[in-house]
C-alpha positions as CSV (number, residue, x, y, z in Angstrom):
1,M,-10.0,6.3,4.8
2,T,-7.5,3.7,6.0
3,E,-4.7,4.4,8.4
4,I,-2.2,3.9,5.6
5,A,-3.9,6.5,3.4
6,S,-4.3,9.0,6.2
7,P,-1.6,11.7,6.4
8,F,0.8,11.7,9.3
9,I,-0.1,14.2,11.9
10,S,2.6,14.9,14.4
11,Q,1.9,16.0,17.9
12,P,4.1,18.7,19.4
13,R,6.3,17.5,22.2
14,I,5.4,20.5,24.4
15,L,1.9,21.4,25.5
16,V,1.3,24.5,27.6
17,L,-2.2,24.5,29.1
18,G,-4.4,27.5,29.9
19,V,-3.7,29.9,32.7
20,M,-4.7,28.8,36.1
21,T,-4.8,30.5,39.4
22,G,-3.6,29.1,42.7
23,K,-3.9,30.3,46.2
24,P,-4.6,34.0,46.7
25,G,-1.4,36.0,46.5
26,T,0.3,33.6,44.2
27,P,0.9,34.4,40.5
28,P,-1.1,32.6,37.8
29,F,0.6,29.7,36.1
30,R,0.3,27.3,33.2
31,I,0.8,23.6,33.4
32,V,3.5,22.2,31.0
33,E,3.3,18.8,29.5
34,I,6.1,17.1,27.6
35,D,5.5,14.0,25.5
36,G,2.0,13.7,27.2
37,E,3.4,13.9,30.8
38,V,2.9,16.8,33.2
39,V,6.3,18.0,34.0
40,G,5.8,21.3,35.8
41,E,4.3,24.8,36.0
42,A,5.4,27.9,34.2
43,R,4.7,31.5,35.1
44,D,6.3,33.0,32.0
45,I,8.0,32.1,28.7
46,T,11.4,31.7,30.3
47,E,10.1,29.0,32.6
48,V,8.6,27.1,29.6
49,L,12.0,27.2,28.0
50,A,13.7,26.1,31.2
51,V,11.3,23.1,31.6
52,A,11.9,22.1,28.0
53,S,15.7,22.4,28.5
54,T,15.6,20.1,31.5
55,H,14.0,17.5,29.4
56,G,16.5,17.8,26.6
57,I,14.5,20.0,24.3
58,T,15.9,23.1,22.7
59,V,13.2,25.4,21.5
60,H,14.1,27.7,18.6
61,D,10.7,29.0,17.7
62,L,7.9,29.3,20.3
63,D,5.4,30.0,17.5
64,D,6.1,26.7,15.7
65,P,3.0,24.5,16.3
66,A,5.0,21.4,15.5
67,V,7.1,22.2,18.6
68,V,4.8,23.9,21.1
69,C,1.0,23.9,21.4
70,W,-0.4,26.8,23.4
71,V,-3.9,26.0,24.9
72,G,-6.1,28.8,26.0
73,G,-3.9,31.6,24.7
74,D,-0.6,32.2,23.1
75,K,2.9,32.7,24.5
76,F,1.9,36.1,25.8
77,T,-1.1,34.9,27.8
78,W,-0.2,34.7,31.5
79,I,-3.2,36.2,33.2
80,P,-6.6,34.5,33.5
81,R,-9.3,35.5,31.0
82,H,-12.5,36.7,32.6
């Protein structure tokens, strides 16, 4: 298949990576990327929305895969999997 014949696949602007743990006593977090660049950490959904907002992105639907890609869990996953 040639590039012209291939369908356009858009990448979401926001990528929220899997849950990570920091130093003992600190809450788990997820790295947030916007347009392929690491822009911060989030400890809950509200922080994801805040980071997006500071980069000029208004998110209306956190479940829309064209807007947000959740890696290693969904928007409700904020503790590490064992």
